N, C-alpha and C positions, 0 to 999 in steps of 0.2 A: 504493499500501499503506500510506504513511503517513498520505496524506489519510482514507481509509478506516477508518485506527485512531484517528484523533485526532477523527473524525465520530461513529465509535462510541463514545468516548470522552465527548464531549458529550454525547450521546444517554441515556448510562446516567448523567452525571450530574444531566441535567433530569429523568429519572425516579427516580431516587432522590430530589431534591431534593421534589419534588410527594407521595410518597410519605413522607417525612419531617416535612412540612407537615401532612399529613393527621393523621398519628399525632399531633403535638402538640396540631392542632388537636381531636382526640377527646379530648386530655388537659385542654386548657382548657375543653371546653363542661362539664366539672361546676362550674366557677364560677358559671355561669348570668348570665354577663356580654357585651356585645355585643361579638362577633369579626369581627376584619377578616386576611384571607389577605392575605400580601404574598411572592410569591415566591423573592424574596432578604431576605438577611439583613444588618440595617445594619450587624455586626460584622464581617462578611465582609473580612477583609483586601483580596482578591481585586477584591471589588465598592467597598471605601474606594477603591481607588487609580482605577479604570476612572469611577466614578459622573459625574466632572465632565465629562470630554470625552465620553462614551456620552450625558448629556444632551443635550448643545449637537448632538449630530448628531441626536437622538429628537426635539428640539424643531421641527426643520425638514420632519417627516414631517407631512402629513396625518392623522393619528392622535389620538382622545382617548385618554389613557392611564390616565386613571380612579383607581382606587386606587393602581395601582402608581405611578404619574405623581405622587402626593400624597404618599406617604408612603415610598417609595424614595430618597427626596434628601435631602441632607445637610442639616439644621436644616431640616427640614419644620417645625418646629413656630411658629418666625418667621413663616411664611407663614398657618398655618394658624391662629395667635392662638386664639381659644376655639372655633372652629366645630366640630369634631366631637365635642368635650364636649358643645356646646350640642345636638348631633345626638342622641347616645348616652347622654348622662348622665354621671354625677360618675365613673363607670370604664366603660373598654374595653379592650380586647386586641388588639396586634397577633399573628399569628402566624406566623410563619416557620420555613423547614426547621431552623433549629439552635437555634429556644426559642419562649418567649413572654414577651412585653414589656407589662406592663398600666399604663396610663396612669392615674393619680387626681389627680383634680380638686376630692377634698373636703378643706377645711380642717381638719377634725377628725381625719381618715384620716390625712392628710400629717404632721400633728402627733405621731399614733401612730407613723408609719413611723421620723420623725427620733427619736424617744424611744428606741425598743425596738432599742438598737444590734447587739442578739444574733443579733435573730430576723430582723433586716431589714440586712443585711451590706453594708458599703459595699466595692466589689468591685475590692480592690488590684490584682489581677493586669491588669486593663486600663488602672491609671496608672503600669505598670513603665516604659514609656515615659520618663517622667520622672526616671528615676534616670541621669542622664548623668553626675552626680558621686557618686551616693551615695542611699541609702534615705532617706527624709524624712516629712515628717506626711502627703503626699498618698499614699504608696504602702505606710504603716503599716499592719499589721492593725488591727482594733477592740481587740485585746486591747492592742496595742502603741502605740497612737494616744495614750493620755492620758499617756503619757511624753515625746511629741514635744511636745505641746501644752503642757504644762506648762512646757517649757524655751521654746517660741517665745514664749508669752504675755508671758514677762519683760521681753525688748526694745521691746516696745508700750506704754511706762511714759511718765510725760508728759514727762520730761527728752527724750525722744526725739520728742515732739509738738513739743514748743517748737522745738527744731532743724529737724524737717520742716514747722513753719508759716513760720520766717524764712526757710529754703534757697527753698520753695513761693515767697515774697512776691519775693525776689533774681530766682528763675528769669522771673518774672513780668514785672518791670520791665524786665529786658533783654529779654524777647520782645516787649515792647509797642514800646519803644525802635525793636528793629529793624522791627516792623511800620509803624510811623508814619515813621519816619524815611528808607525805602525810595524809591530815585529812581523806581521805577517803580510805579504804582498796583496796590493789592490785595496779599493777602497770598500768596504764591506757594504752599505748601501747609498748610492749618490740621493737616490730619492728620499732617504729619511734624513739623510744631514740636510739637504735643501729646505725641508721642512723644518727641522731645528733651527737652522741659520733663520729662515724668514719667521717663526714663532719669536726667536728670542728678539731679534730686532722691533718686533710690533710690541714686547712685552714690555722694553726696556722704554720704545717711546709712550707706552701708554702710560708706565710707571714712574717714569725718568730714573729707571735702575737697572742696571747693566746684568749681564747673568753669563756666567762661564758657557762657551761650547763643550758640547758633549756629544761625541760623535757614536754613530748606530752601534759599535763596539767595546764601547766604555760601560763600565758597571759603575754602582754607586749614585749618590745624591746629594743633593747640597741643601743643607738647611733653609737657606736662603731665599730658593726659589718656587716658595709657596705660590706665590701668584702666578707664576709662569706654569707651575705643574697645573694647576687648577685652569689654566687657560689651555694647557694642552689638552686634557683629558676632556674638556667642554668644545673645542675642535677636532678632537679626531672623533668625537662621537654627535657630531652637528646635527646630521640628521637624524638619530636614532633621538635625541632630546627635540629636534620639531614636532616628532609623532608624538611623541611621550611627553606629557607637561612633566617638567623636575619635580614639583611636589610631589607625584605619584610615585615618582622613585624611590622616595623616603619611607614609604609604607612599609611595616612589617613582613616577613615572610616571600621578599622578593630575592631574588638570584642577587646572589654578593657583588656580581660584576655591574649589575643593575644601580645597586647600593653605593658603588663608588662611583658611579657618573653622577647620581643623584646627588652625593656631598659635594663632589667635585664644581656642579652647579650652584648648589648653595655657597659653597666656598667663594666661586666667582664672583657672586653677587655682593658678598660681605664686601671684596675687597674693593669692588666699586663705590660700594657706601662708604667706605674708610678713605678710599681717594676724593668722592666728592666733599665727606666732611672736611678733610684735611684741606681743600682749595675752599670751601666755603669761609672757614676759620682766616685762611690768608685776604681772604677778599675784604670780609668783616672788619682786617684789623688794617685794610687799605696799604695791603703789599701785592705786589704784583703777579705771585703765583710761583709756581713751580715751572711753568713754560711748557707743559705736558697737553696732550689732547684733551685731559680732564680740565683745563684751565678755562679753556675757552668754553667748553660745557658748561659751567659754572656759571660763565658770563651770560650764557643766554638763558641760565636756571634765573639769575637774578634780573632780566630784562622780562620774563614771561610773569615771574611773581609781582615785580612792581607794574605792570599793565595790570595784572588782575587784580589788584588791590585798588586801583582807580577805575574799574569795570565796575557796573551796577549790572544786576541782574538781565537786565532789558536787552543789554548790547551783548549779551553772548559770550563766546570764547575767546581767548584772546588769542592775539595771531601773530604775535612776535616771541621770541625764545622758545627754550624746550621745556616741559615735565621732566619730574625726574624718572618716570618710568620709559619718556622717549630717550633720555640720556642714555639710560642703560642700555636700550634697544639699540640706538645707532652704534653705540661701544662694539656691542658682541657684533653686527653687521660690519661695522670697519675691520674687526678681527679676523671674522670668517672669510670675506670677498679679500681681503688682503692677505692672508696667510696662504690659502690654497692657490691662488691664482697665481703668487710671486713664486710661490714653493714648486708647483709645475712647471712653470716657465723655465724657472733656473734646470729642473731637471731634466726638460727637453732639449735646453741650450748644452747642458754638458753632453751627451749623446751624442748630439749634431756635431757639436766641435770635435768631440774624441774620433769622430768620423771623418771630419774633415781639415786637417792638422793645419792645411796651408790656410785655412783661416784663422786657427790661433796664433799664426805667426805674424798673419795682415793686420790683427787688432794689436800685438803685441809691439809690432813697429810703431804705431801709434801712441801705444802707452809709454814705451821707453822715450819716444820724442819729447814728448808732451809734459811727462813726469820725470824729471832729471834725479831726484832725490830716491833713493831706494828704498829708506824709511818710511812707510806708510803712515806712521804716525803724526808723521809732517805733511800730508797732502792736504791741502786746502780745498774743500768743495767748492769755493766761490771762485776760486783761480781756474781751477782743472775741469768742473763738472761740464762745461759749456764746449769743453775742446775737446772730449771724448767721443767723438762722434762715431768713429768706429765699435767702442762700444755699444751704445743705443743702436746703430744697424743692426747689431747681433740678437737685438732685445726686437725691434721692429719687426725683423725677419720671421723669428721664431713665433709671434704674433697672428703674423698674417698667415702661415701655415696651420696654428695649435693656438687659435683663441679658443680662451677657456670656455667661452658660452658662445655657441654657434648659431642661435637667434634668440632675438631681443621681439617676442612678441607683443604685436599690439592690438588692438580692439576696436571695432567702430562704436560709436555711440549709437543711440536709440533712433537716428536718422542715416538714411543712405548718403554712403558719401563718394564722391567723383573720384576718381584716381589718374593722371596720366603718366601711361606706361608707355613710353616709346610714343608711335604715332595713333597708339589708341586710346580713348576716353573710357574707363574702366568704371562702371556706375557698382557700387559695392553695397551688399544690403546691411541692414542694420545689424549690430551684435554680432560681427564675423570676426573670425581671427586672420590677422593679417598681418603673416611673417616676412621681415626682410631677413634676404638669405644671405648673409654676414659671411659666411666663410665660401660661398659660392663666389660672391663679388671679388673677395680676395684671391679664388684663383681661377678667375676666369681668364681665360686667353686674349680677350678684347679688351681687358684692361693692365692686364700684367705681360710681359714677356716670359716666356718659357714659366709658366705659374709654379706647374710641381715642382721646381728646383729650389731646394734653402741654398739661397746666394744670398747675404749679407751686403755684398757689394754694390746690389742694385739700390740700395739706399743714400748711397755717396755719390755725390755732384759734383764734377770739378769745373771750377769757373775758372779757365786760363786765361792768365794775363797777356793782352795782346802783344803781339811780336814771340811767344815763349810757346811751347811744346810742353802738352801734360805730361809724356813721358820722359821729359828732359828734365822735370822740375827737382832742383834741392828739395829733400824732403820735406825740410821745415817749410818749407814753400809752399810746395804742394797739400800739405796737412792745413796751413791756414786759407787755403785757397778750395780746400773740401767743403762741401753744406750738407745737411740731411734732405734728400730729395722729398720734396711733398706732393704726395701723388691726387689726381683729380679728386675733386669733390664726393665724398661719400663712395668710395671705391675701397675706403679701411678704415676699419672699425674699432682697433683695440681697445677702447674704452669708451664705446658706444658712440653715437653720434648726437648733433644738436643742443637744444636747452638740458637736455636732462642726461649729458655726458658724465664719467665715471669724476668726481672731485678728487681721488684719489690717485690718478695720472703719475702727477709728478715725483710722487714720494715712490711708487714703484720704477720708473727710471732713475731715480736718484740711487736707491738700493742695489738695483739691475749693474748699473754702470760701477759703482765700488766695488762691487761682488768681483765682477768680471775685470777689470783692470787690476785690482789686486792678487787675482788670480791667474791672470796671462802674463803681467811683469815678467817675473821669473821662475815660472810653472808652463807644463803641458802637462795635459792627461790625455791619456790613448788608452787602447780596449786592451784587453789581456786575452790573446789568443787561445782557443782551444786546442787540444791535442792534433797536429796535423791540420791545423785552420789556417791558410794564407790570409795577409792582411786585408785582401780584400775581399775575401769572405767574411772575415770579423766587422770589414766595414758594413756588408750587407746585412750582416746579421743586426747591427746598432742601427742601422737605419730602419728595418724591421720590426724592430722594437718599437721607435717613435711611432712606427702608423698602427700598432696593436692597440687600440684606445677602448676604452669605455665612457660611457659619460653617467655620473649619478646627479649630480648639481653641478657640476664641472667637468671638463673633459680633460682626461689622465691617461698616461701610460697604465695599460692592464698589469704588466710585470718588468719595471724597470729593472728590476733587478737582474733579468736574464742575462743583461752584458756588464761584466765586471770591468770597471776601469782603473785606470794607475794613475798618479799625479806624481810627476819627477821635477826637480828642481833645473833648470837648463841656464846655458851662459848665454850672453847677449849675443856673442857671434854665430851662435847655432842657429839663428832667426832666418827667415828669407824674407824676401819684400812686396809681396804678394798674395793673395789670393789664386 
């Protein structure tokens, strides 16, 4: 009886799904763009949970799964690159039982989408999971977003950048020492070590307290790193905390591993409260504060409280500053977004550099010319950062091929919206998903030469002085004339586009450039070859590892440690002159 009931419900659900899909297909047909049916919706929570293990089973069956196999997988955009758009054109749509999802790879149309914030809405409800500690810029409505952005822009000032620069150099020195002093050959885990480095920089920036770098092969703890340890546990279990409220993890009779995460989440909040109280005390005494991220948040809280005190009940909610919950929510989002994005980008870059030693020499050539002093403790952010263009080129190229976020979904409001896509004007129905195909545009042969190749030098343009040839210039002169290439509008989205771009873009660049310049000035990383493996096969194995990726919330390598790397100190005369 129960089996029959379940079978009947299953059949009814399938019938409903196909009927709903056909209804949506008819709605979508009015747009006159290519349409692809997909019987499961990528936002269906049951499918999100079942998809990874289900596909591991389905892949063993001797069947071709067609469009279902291509578009029903999480992160399918990474494997697709630009194939679907090259086949169907700059706009096409997936039609599912739940809705319509239009994918757009036209730069002008994408710029229009990002600019028209009131017509193409950021689906804040999809980001509510990020409210582990409170509302944030990621979950704010489009009308409330500017209030959060104004506050978050303040902490990312030049004073913070100098601190990030110095802390990144310190962490890299300690990481290099652990890599080169290890008794065992090779780096135990580049992915874990870049996560540690990124975490330490974030923790130090947030708390203005530096932490010792510990490689993945080092044991032991430091009693002074309780804030950092709490933050690490929270970030390592961020998705779990998004699904299960932290307070529930402190209930009795739960598994010990769950309780550990719940305690770390509670401890991290206590540290945030402590930091907030300290900054408030300094503000009340008329002092400037510690200069950490919390300093700017406390000023925003003070602004919010002062405005609320002057408002009467008829005027509604304060439109300035942030509440305490919003401060905590934004601190969590800054750490979550800043940690995994930087750590994963560093991990990708390490493998790509190891597979391309000529690029390491090309970058080192610039670093040695720009930075004459070998003592990185004396490297000055204001004097050096802007001149290390080749280091930034490595970051920009890595983000072009391996962006942490593959799409930035938008949703039309309650009215139909017209969108000019090439020569065609498309009328998009209300409440329709509009997905700018970020990675597609960044890998489209129409906008990028040799788009599938990792080539950092594409980001350097040489403005040769009249009467001189570029290749014959002295190195110092050539480096002065090199400039970062600016791609065409809306063909590159490392930190989103339009008014709602990422406020932490400069933070990420400063950290990455500091790490790479400190690493490559006197060291090189290489691939540890397997028995009877040629160098070329080892290189291909490393590149294959960078293409074997998965998407949870962000893009990352499935198993970066399949390729072991080594780090060795080199002499200046061992370097080459170009990639």
